[in-house]
N, CA, C and O atoms as a Tripos MOL2 file, in Angstrom:
@<TRIPOS>MOLECULE
protein
  232   231    58     0     0
PROTEIN
NO_CHARGES

@<TRIPOS>ATOM
      1 N         147.5500   48.6160   31.8770 N.3       1 UNK1
      2 CA        148.1420   47.6410   30.9700 C.3       1 UNK1
      3 C         149.6100   47.4350   31.3440 C.2       1 UNK1
      4 O         150.3000   48.3750   31.7400 O.2       1 UNK1
      5 N         150.0720   46.2010   31.2130 N.am      2 UNK2
      6 CA        151.4370   45.8600   31.5740 C.3       2 UNK2
      7 C         152.4050   46.2220   30.4490 C.2       2 UNK2
      8 O         152.0690   46.1200   29.2700 O.2       2 UNK2
      9 N         153.5980   46.6420   30.8260 N.am      3 UNK3
     10 CA        154.6240   46.9330   29.8390 C.3       3 UNK3
     11 C         155.2950   45.6560   29.3490 C.2       3 UNK3
     12 O         155.7290   45.5720   28.2000 O.2       3 UNK3
     13 N         155.3770   44.6450   30.2480 N.am      4 UNK4
     14 CA        155.9390   43.3450   29.8850 C.3       4 UNK4
     15 C         154.9810   42.2580   30.3290 C.2       4 UNK4
     16 O         154.2490   42.4150   31.3060 O.2       4 UNK4
     17 N         154.9970   41.1560   29.6010 N.am      5 UNK5
     18 CA        154.1360   40.0320   29.9280 C.3       5 UNK5
     19 C         154.7960   38.7490   29.4260 C.2       5 UNK5
     20 O         155.7000   38.7890   28.5910 O.2       5 UNK5
     21 N         154.3390   37.6290   29.9380 N.am      6 UNK6
     22 CA        154.8230   36.3310   29.4940 C.3       6 UNK6
     23 C         153.6480   35.5440   28.9280 C.2       6 UNK6
     24 O         152.5880   35.4560   29.5470 O.2       6 UNK6
     25 N         153.8510   34.9760   27.7460 N.am      7 UNK7
     26 CA        152.8030   34.1810   27.1000 C.3       7 UNK7
     27 C         153.3800   32.8230   26.7080 C.2       7 UNK7
     28 O         154.5700   32.7000   26.4200 O.2       7 UNK7
     29 N         152.5280   31.8210   26.7010 N.am      8 UNK8
     30 CA        152.9460   30.4750   26.3050 C.3       8 UNK8
     31 C         153.1300   30.3890   24.7990 C.2       8 UNK8
     32 O         152.3620   30.9650   24.0280 O.2       8 UNK8
     33 N         154.1510   29.6690   24.3980 N.am      9 UNK9
     34 CA        154.4240   29.4410   22.9790 C.3       9 UNK9
     35 C         153.6760   28.1750   22.5590 C.2       9 UNK9
     36 O         153.7170   27.1780   23.2800 O.2       9 UNK9
     37 N         152.9980   28.1890   21.4170 N.am     10 UNK10
     38 CA        152.2860   26.9880   20.9630 C.3      10 UNK10
     39 C         153.2310   25.7870   20.8310 C.2      10 UNK10
     40 O         154.2970   25.8890   20.2250 O.2      10 UNK10
     41 N         152.8320   24.6740   21.3930 N.am     11 UNK11
     42 CA        153.6390   23.4570   21.4000 C.3      11 UNK11
     43 C         153.9330   22.9430   19.9970 C.2      11 UNK11
     44 O         154.9570   22.2960   19.7740 O.2      11 UNK11
     45 N         153.0480   23.2230   19.0550 N.am     12 UNK12
     46 CA        153.2260   22.7210   17.6920 C.3      12 UNK12
     47 C         154.4910   23.2640   17.0290 C.2      12 UNK12
     48 O         154.9920   22.6590   16.0810 O.2      12 UNK12
     49 N         155.0150   24.3930   17.5070 N.am     13 UNK13
     50 CA        156.2290   24.9600   16.9120 C.3      13 UNK13
     51 C         157.4390   24.0610   17.1400 C.2      13 UNK13
     52 O         158.4160   24.1440   16.3940 O.2      13 UNK13
     53 N         157.3900   23.2100   18.1500 N.am     14 UNK14
     54 CA        158.4960   22.2860   18.4160 C.3      14 UNK14
     55 C         158.5770   21.2560   17.3010 C.2      14 UNK14
     56 O         159.6390   21.0800   16.7050 O.2      14 UNK14
     57 N         157.4750   20.5720   17.0080 N.am     15 UNK15
     58 CA        157.5330   19.5440   15.9720 C.3      15 UNK15
     59 C         157.5630   20.1340   14.5630 C.2      15 UNK15
     60 O         158.0420   19.4870   13.6320 O.2      15 UNK15
     61 N         157.0610   21.3430   14.4010 N.am     16 UNK16
     62 CA        157.0930   21.9760   13.0740 C.3      16 UNK16
     63 C         158.5210   22.3380   12.6470 C.2      16 UNK16
     64 O         158.8100   22.4420   11.4550 O.2      16 UNK16
     65 N         159.3990   22.5260   13.6180 N.am     17 UNK17
     66 CA        160.7830   22.8910   13.2970 C.3      17 UNK17
     67 C         161.7470   21.7240   13.4300 C.2      17 UNK17
     68 O         162.9470   21.8780   13.2070 O.2      17 UNK17
     69 N         161.2320   20.5690   13.7890 N.am     18 UNK18
     70 CA        162.0730   19.3880   13.9910 C.3      18 UNK18
     71 C         162.7880   18.9910   12.6980 C.2      18 UNK18
     72 O         162.1700   18.8940   11.6380 O.2      18 UNK18
     73 N         164.0990   18.7650   12.8030 N.am     19 UNK19
     74 CA        164.8840   18.3070   11.6580 C.3      19 UNK19
     75 C         165.3150   19.3960   10.7050 C.2      19 UNK19
     76 O         165.9800   19.1040    9.7110 O.2      19 UNK19
     77 N         164.9650   20.6360   10.9680 N.am     20 UNK20
     78 CA        165.3360   21.7500   10.0920 C.3      20 UNK20
     79 C         166.7440   22.2170   10.4750 C.2      20 UNK20
     80 O         167.0280   22.3930   11.6600 O.2      20 UNK20
     81 N         167.6290   22.4190    9.4940 N.am     21 UNK21
     82 CA        168.9980   22.8220    9.8110 C.3      21 UNK21
     83 C         169.1050   24.1010   10.6500 C.2      21 UNK21
     84 O         169.9500   24.1800   11.5420 O.2      21 UNK21
     85 N         168.2830   25.0740   10.3860 N.am     22 UNK22
     86 CA        168.3250   26.3510   11.1180 C.3      22 UNK22
     87 C         167.1620   26.4200   12.1070 C.2      22 UNK22
     88 O         166.4380   27.4150   12.1560 O.2      22 UNK22
     89 N         166.9900   25.3770   12.8780 N.am     23 UNK23
     90 CA        165.8280   25.2190   13.7510 C.3      23 UNK23
     91 C         165.6320   26.3900   14.7110 C.2      23 UNK23
     92 O         164.5200   26.9010   14.8380 O.2      23 UNK23
     93 N         166.6810   26.8160   15.3790 N.am     24 UNK24
     94 CA        166.5680   27.8990   16.3530 C.3      24 UNK24
     95 C         166.0890   29.1960   15.7170 C.2      24 UNK24
     96 O         165.2340   29.8900   16.2670 O.2      24 UNK24
     97 N         166.6390   29.5100   14.5710 N.am     25 UNK25
     98 CA        166.2480   30.7210   13.8460 C.3      25 UNK25
     99 C         164.7930   30.6480   13.3940 C.2      25 UNK25
    100 O         164.0460   31.6170   13.5320 O.2      25 UNK25
    101 N         164.3920   29.5030   12.8550 N.am     26 UNK26
    102 CA        163.0190   29.3220   12.3930 C.3      26 UNK26
    103 C         162.0310   29.3700   13.5560 C.2      26 UNK26
    104 O         160.9720   29.9880   13.4450 O.2      26 UNK26
    105 N         162.3750   28.7170   14.6760 N.am     27 UNK27
    106 CA        161.5250   28.7210   15.8550 C.3      27 UNK27
    107 C         161.3030   30.1510   16.3440 C.2      27 UNK27
    108 O         160.1740   30.5380   16.6460 O.2      27 UNK27
    109 N         162.3660   30.9250   16.4190 N.am     28 UNK28
    110 CA        162.2670   32.3060   16.8760 C.3      28 UNK28
    111 C         161.4040   33.1330   15.9240 C.2      28 UNK28
    112 O         160.6340   33.9840   16.3680 O.2      28 UNK28
    113 N         161.5270   32.8910   14.6330 N.am     29 UNK29
    114 CA        160.7070   33.6140   13.6460 C.3      29 UNK29
    115 C         159.2260   33.2640   13.8180 C.2      29 UNK29
    116 O         158.3660   34.1420   13.7420 O.2      29 UNK29
    117 N         158.9340   31.9870   14.0480 N.am     30 UNK30
    118 CA        157.5460   31.5740   14.2920 C.3      30 UNK30
    119 C         156.9870   32.2810   15.5210 C.2      30 UNK30
    120 O         155.8650   32.7880   15.4950 O.2      30 UNK30
    121 N         157.7680   32.3150   16.5930 N.am     31 UNK31
    122 CA        157.3140   32.9450   17.8340 C.3      31 UNK31
    123 C         157.1280   34.4470   17.6290 C.2      31 UNK31
    124 O         156.1420   35.0170   18.0960 O.2      31 UNK31
    125 N         158.0540   35.0840   16.9450 N.am     32 UNK32
    126 CA        157.9480   36.5230   16.6720 C.3      32 UNK32
    127 C         156.6790   36.8310   15.8670 C.2      32 UNK32
    128 O         155.9760   37.7980   16.1610 O.2      32 UNK32
    129 N         156.3930   36.0190   14.8660 N.am     33 UNK33
    130 CA        155.1820   36.2240   14.0610 C.3      33 UNK33
    131 C         153.9170   35.9260   14.8590 C.2      33 UNK33
    132 O         152.8990   36.5940   14.6790 O.2      33 UNK33
    133 N         153.9720   34.9350   15.7330 N.am     34 UNK34
    134 CA        152.8420   34.6150   16.6120 C.3      34 UNK34
    135 C         152.5030   35.8170   17.4930 C.2      34 UNK34
    136 O         151.3370   36.1850   17.6320 O.2      34 UNK34
    137 N         153.5200   36.4170   18.0760 N.am     35 UNK35
    138 CA        153.3200   37.6000   18.9230 C.3      35 UNK35
    139 C         152.7400   38.7460   18.0980 C.2      35 UNK35
    140 O         151.8350   39.4480   18.5490 O.2      35 UNK35
    141 N         153.2580   38.9290   16.9060 N.am     36 UNK36
    142 CA        152.7920   40.0180   16.0410 C.3      36 UNK36
    143 C         151.2980   39.8760   15.7170 C.2      36 UNK36
    144 O         150.5770   40.8720   15.6700 O.2      36 UNK36
    145 N         150.8370   38.6450   15.4960 N.am     37 UNK37
    146 CA        149.4460   38.4020   15.1180 C.3      37 UNK37
    147 C         148.5040   38.4340   16.3280 C.2      37 UNK37
    148 O         147.4550   39.0770   16.2850 O.2      37 UNK37
    149 N         148.8820   37.7360   17.4070 N.am     38 UNK38
    150 CA        147.9720   37.5780   18.5420 C.3      38 UNK38
    151 C         148.1260   38.6220   19.6430 C.2      38 UNK38
    152 O         147.2530   38.7500   20.5020 O.2      38 UNK38
    153 N         149.2200   39.3640   19.6250 N.am     39 UNK39
    154 CA        149.4470   40.4160   20.6240 C.3      39 UNK39
    155 C         149.9060   41.6930   19.9350 C.2      39 UNK39
    156 O         151.0350   42.1420   20.1310 O.2      39 UNK39
    157 N         149.0190   42.2810   19.1230 N.am     40 UNK40
    158 CA        149.4090   43.5060   18.4130 C.3      40 UNK40
    159 C         149.7700   44.5990   19.4230 C.2      40 UNK40
    160 O         149.1480   44.7300   20.4770 O.2      40 UNK40
    161 N         150.7740   45.3600   19.0730 N.am     41 UNK41
    162 CA        151.2330   46.4040   19.9820 C.3      41 UNK41
    163 C         152.3590   45.9250   20.8830 C.2      41 UNK41
    164 O         152.9580   46.7190   21.6070 O.2      41 UNK41
    165 N         152.6510   44.6210   20.8430 N.am     42 UNK42
    166 CA        153.7470   44.0540   21.6280 C.3      42 UNK42
    167 C         154.8010   43.4990   20.6810 C.2      42 UNK42
    168 O         154.5290   43.2320   19.5100 O.2      42 UNK42
    169 N         156.0010   43.3310   21.2080 N.am     43 UNK43
    170 CA        157.0760   42.7110   20.4380 C.3      43 UNK43
    171 C         157.8050   41.7070   21.3200 C.2      43 UNK43
    172 O         157.7840   41.8060   22.5470 O.2      43 UNK43
    173 N         158.4440   40.7440   20.6790 N.am     44 UNK44
    174 CA        159.1610   39.6970   21.3940 C.3      44 UNK44
    175 C         160.4350   40.2760   22.0030 C.2      44 UNK44
    176 O         161.2330   40.9100   21.3120 O.2      44 UNK44
    177 N         160.6140   40.0520   23.2910 N.am     45 UNK45
    178 CA        161.8470   40.4720   23.9590 C.3      45 UNK45
    179 C         162.8110   39.2980   24.0570 C.2      45 UNK45
    180 O         163.9880   39.4280   23.7210 O.2      45 UNK45
    181 N         162.3100   38.1410   24.5210 N.am     46 UNK46
    182 CA        163.1460   36.9510   24.5980 C.3      46 UNK46
    183 C         162.2780   35.7160   24.7390 C.2      46 UNK46
    184 O         161.0850   35.8010   25.0320 O.2      46 UNK46
    185 N         162.9030   34.5670   24.5240 N.am     47 UNK47
    186 CA        162.2390   33.2790   24.6970 C.3      47 UNK47
    187 C         162.9110   32.5960   25.8790 C.2      47 UNK47
    188 O         164.1360   32.5040   25.9490 O.2      47 UNK47
    189 N         162.0900   32.1190   26.8010 N.am     48 UNK48
    190 CA        162.5940   31.4210   27.9790 C.3      48 UNK48
    191 C         161.8150   30.1150   28.1060 C.2      48 UNK48
    192 O         160.6660   30.1030   28.5470 O.2      48 UNK48
    193 N         162.4550   29.0200   27.7140 N.am     49 UNK49
    194 CA        161.7510   27.7340   27.6940 C.3      49 UNK49
    195 C         160.6470   27.8010   26.6520 C.2      49 UNK49
    196 O         160.8980   28.1450   25.4970 O.2      49 UNK49
    197 N         159.4360   27.4750   27.0550 N.am     50 UNK50
    198 CA        158.2910   27.5690   26.1360 C.3      50 UNK50
    199 C         157.4370   28.7880   26.4790 C.2      50 UNK50
    200 O         156.2190   28.7720   26.2960 O.2      50 UNK50
    201 N         158.0780   29.8360   26.9730 N.am     51 UNK51
    202 CA        157.4200   31.1000   27.2840 C.3      51 UNK51
    203 C         158.0820   32.2140   26.4750 C.2      51 UNK51
    204 O         159.3030   32.2460   26.3180 O.2      51 UNK51
    205 N         157.2660   33.1090   25.9740 N.am     52 UNK52
    206 CA        157.7740   34.2740   25.2640 C.3      52 UNK52
    207 C         157.5730   35.4850   26.1580 C.2      52 UNK52
    208 O         156.4640   35.7530   26.6200 O.2      52 UNK52
    209 N         158.6470   36.2090   26.3970 N.am     53 UNK53
    210 CA        158.5430   37.4490   27.1540 C.3      53 UNK53
    211 C         158.3320   38.5460   26.1160 C.2      53 UNK53
    212 O         159.1610   38.7630   25.2320 O.2      53 UNK53
    213 N         157.1910   39.2350   26.2500 N.am     54 UNK54
    214 CA        156.8620   40.2790   25.2860 C.3      54 UNK54
    215 C         156.7930   41.6200   26.0070 C.2      54 UNK54
    216 O         156.5100   41.6910   27.2030 O.2      54 UNK54
    217 N         157.0580   42.6810   25.2460 N.am     55 UNK55
    218 CA        157.0120   44.0280   25.8240 C.3      55 UNK55
    219 C         156.2210   44.9300   24.9090 C.2      55 UNK55
    220 O         156.1420   44.7100   23.7000 O.2      55 UNK55
    221 N         155.6420   45.9400   25.5040 N.am     56 UNK56
    222 CA        154.8610   46.9150   24.7740 C.3      56 UNK56
    223 C         155.7670   47.6960   23.8420 C.2      56 UNK56
    224 O         156.8370   48.1500   24.2480 O.2      56 UNK56
    225 N         155.3460   47.8570   22.5920 N.am     57 UNK57
    226 CA        156.1260   48.6550   21.6410 C.3      57 UNK57
    227 C         156.0720   50.1160   22.0550 C.2      57 UNK57
    228 O         155.0840   50.5810   22.6230 O.2      57 UNK57
    229 N         157.1290   50.8150   21.7660 N.am     58 UNK58
    230 CA        157.1880   52.2460   22.0970 C.3      58 UNK58
    231 C         156.5840   53.0800   21.0150 C.2      58 UNK58
    232 O         156.5480   54.3050   21.1260 O.2      58 UNK58
@<TRIPOS>BOND
     1     1     2 1
     2     2     3 1
     3     3     4 2
     4     3     5 am
     5     5     6 1
     6     6     7 1
     7     7     8 2
     8     7     9 am
     9     9    10 1
    10    10    11 1
    11    11    12 2
    12    11    13 am
    13    13    14 1
    14    14    15 1
    15    15    16 2
    16    15    17 am
    17    17    18 1
    18    18    19 1
    19    19    20 2
    20    19    21 am
    21    21    22 1
    22    22    23 1
    23    23    24 2
    24    23    25 am
    25    25    26 1
    26    26    27 1
    27    27    28 2
    28    27    29 am
    29    29    30 1
    30    30    31 1
    31    31    32 2
    32    31    33 am
    33    33    34 1
    34    34    35 1
    35    35    36 2
    36    35    37 am
    37    37    38 1
    38    38    39 1
    39    39    40 2
    40    39    41 am
    41    41    42 1
    42    42    43 1
    43    43    44 2
    44    43    45 am
    45    45    46 1
    46    46    47 1
    47    47    48 2
    48    47    49 am
    49    49    50 1
    50    50    51 1
    51    51    52 2
    52    51    53 am
    53    53    54 1
    54    54    55 1
    55    55    56 2
    56    55    57 am
    57    57    58 1
    58    58    59 1
    59    59    60 2
    60    59    61 am
    61    61    62 1
    62    62    63 1
    63    63    64 2
    64    63    65 am
    65    65    66 1
    66    66    67 1
    67    67    68 2
    68    67    69 am
    69    69    70 1
    70    70    71 1
    71    71    72 2
    72    71    73 am
    73    73    74 1
    74    74    75 1
    75    75    76 2
    76    75    77 am
    77    77    78 1
    78    78    79 1
    79    79    80 2
    80    79    81 am
    81    81    82 1
    82    82    83 1
    83    83    84 2
    84    83    85 am
    85    85    86 1
    86    86    87 1
    87    87    88 2
    88    87    89 am
    89    89    90 1
    90    90    91 1
    91    91    92 2
    92    91    93 am
    93    93    94 1
    94    94    95 1
    95    95    96 2
    96    95    97 am
    97    97    98 1
    98    98    99 1
    99    99   100 2
   100    99   101 am
   101   101   102 1
   102   102   103 1
   103   103   104 2
   104   103   105 am
   105   105   106 1
   106   106   107 1
   107   107   108 2
   108   107   109 am
   109   109   110 1
   110   110   111 1
   111   111   112 2
   112   111   113 am
   113   113   114 1
   114   114   115 1
   115   115   116 2
   116   115   117 am
   117   117   118 1
   118   118   119 1
   119   119   120 2
   120   119   121 am
   121   121   122 1
   122   122   123 1
   123   123   124 2
   124   123   125 am
   125   125   126 1
   126   126   127 1
   127   127   128 2
   128   127   129 am
   129   129   130 1
   130   130   131 1
   131   131   132 2
   132   131   133 am
   133   133   134 1
   134   134   135 1
   135   135   136 2
   136   135   137 am
   137   137   138 1
   138   138   139 1
   139   139   140 2
   140   139   141 am
   141   141   142 1
   142   142   143 1
   143   143   144 2
   144   143   145 am
   145   145   146 1
   146   146   147 1
   147   147   148 2
   148   147   149 am
   149   149   150 1
   150   150   151 1
   151   151   152 2
   152   151   153 am
   153   153   154 1
   154   154   155 1
   155   155   156 2
   156   155   157 am
   157   157   158 1
   158   158   159 1
   159   159   160 2
   160   159   161 am
   161   161   162 1
   162   162   163 1
   163   163   164 2
   164   163   165 am
   165   165   166 1
   166   166   167 1
   167   167   168 2
   168   167   169 am
   169   169   170 1
   170   170   171 1
   171   171   172 2
   172   171   173 am
   173   173   174 1
   174   174   175 1
   175   175   176 2
   176   175   177 am
   177   177   178 1
   178   178   179 1
   179   179   180 2
   180   179   181 am
   181   181   182 1
   182   182   183 1
   183   183   184 2
   184   183   185 am
   185   185   186 1
   186   186   187 1
   187   187   188 2
   188   187   189 am
   189   189   190 1
   190   190   191 1
   191   191   192 2
   192   191   193 am
   193   193   194 1
   194   194   195 1
   195   195   196 2
   196   195   197 am
   197   197   198 1
   198   198   199 1
   199   199   200 2
   200   199   201 am
   201   201   202 1
   202   202   203 1
   203   203   204 2
   204   203   205 am
   205   205   206 1
   206   206   207 1
   207   207   208 2
   208   207   209 am
   209   209   210 1
   210   210   211 1
   211   211   212 2
   212   211   213 am
   213   213   214 1
   214   214   215 1
   215   215   216 2
   216   215   217 am
   217   217   218 1
   218   218   219 1
   219   219   220 2
   220   219   221 am
   221   221   222 1
   222   222   223 1
   223   223   224 2
   224   223   225 am
   225   225   226 1
   226   226   227 1
   227   227   228 2
   228   227   229 am
   229   229   230 1
   230   230   231 1
   231   231   232 2
@<TRIPOS>SUBSTRUCTURE
     1 UNK1         2 RESIDUE 1 A UNK
     2 UNK2         6 RESIDUE 1 A UNK
     3 UNK3        10 RESIDUE 1 A UNK
     4 UNK4        14 RESIDUE 1 A UNK
     5 UNK5        18 RESIDUE 1 A UNK
     6 UNK6        22 RESIDUE 1 A UNK
     7 UNK7        26 RESIDUE 1 A UNK
     8 UNK8        30 RESIDUE 1 A UNK
     9 UNK9        34 RESIDUE 1 A UNK
    10 UNK10       38 RESIDUE 1 A UNK
    11 UNK11       42 RESIDUE 1 A UNK
    12 UNK12       46 RESIDUE 1 A UNK
    13 UNK13       50 RESIDUE 1 A UNK
    14 UNK14       54 RESIDUE 1 A UNK
    15 UNK15       58 RESIDUE 1 A UNK
    16 UNK16       62 RESIDUE 1 A UNK
    17 UNK17       66 RESIDUE 1 A UNK
    18 UNK18       70 RESIDUE 1 A UNK
    19 UNK19       74 RESIDUE 1 A UNK
    20 UNK20       78 RESIDUE 1 A UNK
    21 UNK21       82 RESIDUE 1 A UNK
    22 UNK22       86 RESIDUE 1 A UNK
    23 UNK23       90 RESIDUE 1 A UNK
    24 UNK24       94 RESIDUE 1 A UNK
    25 UNK25       98 RESIDUE 1 A UNK
    26 UNK26      102 RESIDUE 1 A UNK
    27 UNK27      106 RESIDUE 1 A UNK
    28 UNK28      110 RESIDUE 1 A UNK
    29 UNK29      114 RESIDUE 1 A UNK
    30 UNK30      118 RESIDUE 1 A UNK
    31 UNK31      122 RESIDUE 1 A UNK
    32 UNK32      126 RESIDUE 1 A UNK
    33 UNK33      130 RESIDUE 1 A UNK
    34 UNK34      134 RESIDUE 1 A UNK
    35 UNK35      138 RESIDUE 1 A UNK
    36 UNK36      142 RESIDUE 1 A UNK
    37 UNK37      146 RESIDUE 1 A UNK
    38 UNK38      150 RESIDUE 1 A UNK
    39 UNK39      154 RESIDUE 1 A UNK
    40 UNK40      158 RESIDUE 1 A UNK
    41 UNK41      162 RESIDUE 1 A UNK
    42 UNK42      166 RESIDUE 1 A UNK
    43 UNK43      170 RESIDUE 1 A UNK
    44 UNK44      174 RESIDUE 1 A UNK
    45 UNK45      178 RESIDUE 1 A UNK
    46 UNK46      182 RESIDUE 1 A UNK
    47 UNK47      186 RESIDUE 1 A UNK
    48 UNK48      190 RESIDUE 1 A UNK
    49 UNK49      194 RESIDUE 1 A UNK
    50 UNK50      198 RESIDUE 1 A UNK
    51 UNK51      202 RESIDUE 1 A UNK
    52 UNK52      206 RESIDUE 1 A UNK
    53 UNK53      210 RESIDUE 1 A UNK
    54 UNK54      214 RESIDUE 1 A UNK
    55 UNK55      218 RESIDUE 1 A UNK
    56 UNK56      222 RESIDUE 1 A UNK
    57 UNK57      226 RESIDUE 1 A UNK
    58 UNK58      230 RESIDUE 1 A UNK
């Protein structure tokens, strides 16, 4: 199993956060929760474009 991996971020998060004053914060929260649900045991390390870099939890 890999310690780090890259996964695609759902495109819908772009339009779901459109026009929101704290867009960056909300987008990151959506991505963090997405990782928590679909990749249990991993956590968000960073967002690069529409890719989430995730790492194995210790």
